[in-house]
N, C-alpha and C positions, 0 to 999 in steps of 0.2 A: 581225352575226354573233353577238355576245354575247347579244343579245336572243333569237335563235333557239335558242341553246344553253340559255339559261335556261328558255325555253318547253318544250323537250324534257325537261329535268331536272324541271321542275315537273309535267309530264304523267306521267312515269314514277313520280315520288314519289306522285302522286295515285292511280295505278293500283296501286302497291304497298300503299298504305293501304286501298284498296278490297278488294284480295285478302286483307289481314289481317283486315278487319272483316267482310266477307261473302265467304267462300271459294267459295260455291256460287252458280251462276247458273241461270236457267231453261233447260231443254233447248232447243236450237235446232231440233231435228227436230219435236218434238211441241208446241213453244211452251209447255212447262210443264204440259201436261195429263196426260202419262203414257201416253196411248193414241194410236193411229193408226187412221184409218179405212182399211181395206183392202177394196175392193169394197163390200160391204154389211155387213161385220162390223167390230167394234172389236177391235183387238189391242194388246197392250202394246208400247210403243215399244222398238225394238231398240237404240237408242242409250243410253237411260237406264234401261232395264229396268223402266219404270213408276215410278221414283222421282221423276220430274218435274224433277230438278236434275242439273247436271253440275259437275265441279270446274273452276274457271277455269284458263286456261293459266298465268297468272302464279303462282297458288297451287301448281300442279303443279311449276313451276320452282323455287319456294321450297322445297317439300318435297324435291325431288331434290337440291338443293344442300345442304340440311341433312343428308340421309342420307349424302351423299358425305363431308361434313365429319366427321360422326360416325364413319363407318367408317375414316377416315384418321387421326383424332386420338385415339380412345379405344382403350385397350389391353384385351385380353381380361381377364376377371376373374382375380384371383390366388387361389390356394388358401388358404383360411383355416384348414385343419386342420394346417398345418405349424407346428412349434414352433421357436423360435430356437435351442434347444440340440440340435436333431435334426441329425445329419449322415448323409448317405446311405452313407458308407463306414465300415467297421469300424475 
């Protein structure tokens, strides 16, 4: 049981390292060519829009988690034009 858990953790750590090092992978629809053959004409791939690469699922999860953390922990910017001796009441 411990060996299986260790294997799963090492696999997830390896995939996280892969997503950090190479966040983009070849498109699965066009196999990284950027074009699809439709009948006798070539068209841009609808999935990757001709860019040939897609964002990995793990990288998309990392980006979403970072955005959620940023939105929940960071406060809006404070105004810098206020002075310490300024009071809003007379």
